[in-house]
N, C-alpha and C positions, 0 to 999 in steps of 0.2 A: 504494500500500500504506500509506503514511504517513497519507493522508487517511482511509482506512478505520479505521486504528487510532485516530486522533484522534476520529473520530465515535463509535466504540465507547467510548472513554474518557469522552467527554462524556456519552453516554447512561448509562453505568454510574454516573458521578459524580452526575448529576441524580437517577437512580433510587434511589441509596443514601440521599440526604437527603430525598427526597420520600416514599418508602415506609416502612412500618413493618416491614420485613423483619428477620429475625433474623441477627445475627452470632454466630459461635462461634469461639473461639480454642482450638486443641488442640495438645498436644505428646505425643510418645510415644517409646519406646525399644524396639528389637528385643530380645526375650528369646532367640529362636532364629533362626538363619538358616543356609542351606546354604552351603558344606559344613558339616555338624554337627560333625565331629571333625577339627579342624585343630590344629596345634601352637600357632599364634598366633590367638586368637579375634578376629573382626572386631567392631567396634561400629558401630552405625548408629542415629541418632535424628533426629527431625525435629519441626518446628513448622509449623503451617498455620492459615490463616484460612479459615473456611467462611462463605459468604454465601448464605443461603437465598433463592432467587429465586421459589420456590414452596413449598408446605407440605411436600412430600416430596423436593425437589430442591435441592441446593446446589452452587455452583461453589467450587472450592478453589484455593488457591495457597500456597506455602510454601517452606521451605528444608529440605534434607536434609543431614545431616552424616555422611559415610561415611568412616570411619577419619580420615585427615588432609585429606580433600577436602570441599568444600561444593558442593552442587548445588541448583538450583531445581526446583520441582515445580508442576504445574498439572493440574487435572482436575475431577472431579465426584463427588458422592455422591448416591445414590438410596435412599430409605427406603421399600421396598415395604410393610413392616409395622414400624412404630416399636416397638422400638428396634433392629431389624435393618437394616443398610445394606449396599449394594453400592457399591464405589468403583473408579474407574479414574483413574490419574494418570500423566502422563509425568514421568520423572526427567530433567531437562535438564542434561547435563554433557558431557564429552568423549565418553564412551561412553553415549549416551542409552539409556534403558530405558523399558519400559511396564509399570506395576504394575497388576494386576487383582486385586481382593480383596473380602473380605466381612468384616463386623464386627458387634459387638453392643455397645450402649452401656447401661451400668447407671446409672440415676439415683441419685446420692448425696443430692441435695436439689434444690431448685427450679432452681438455676443450674449445679451441678457434675455431671459425668458421668465415670464410669470406662469407658474404651473398650478393648475387646480386638478384635484383627483379624488376619487372615492375608492375605498378599499373595503372588501368583505373579508373578515378573518374566519377562516373555515373551522378551526378547532374551537375557538371561544365563541363562535356564532355572533360576532360583533360587526359593527359597521362604523367607518370613520370617514369624514370629509377633511381633506388637507389642502392647504395653500402654501406655496413656497416660491423660491427664486432659484434659477439655475444660470450658471455662467459657463460659456464655452472656453476651454483652455487652449 
């Protein structure tokens, strides 16, 4: 298993510096998340890096901050019609979850985008709406 991970890492490392693929750094905060009417509101925000391996497909990795806990995330984005995207990511923590969502990216200028998205969390049966900013590196 370690050999497979090492080979994958070397392949990605070489591919990153050899290709002219696009990197995008994004951050967002949940505006609404279930349950909607709690006495103590939850807060959740995250940052992620998107690496476009193809014109319409990006692999993602990042960090999620859920109340007082931090979790990792890994997944992908697919842009069937730019600026609409479909995303799926695993939230990697003690109680791991799978987020499946859809979003829309509004171009602010050549490098900056405003992103709105909704996610359904398959394991915890929750829903969240997020807004954020992304910058092309």
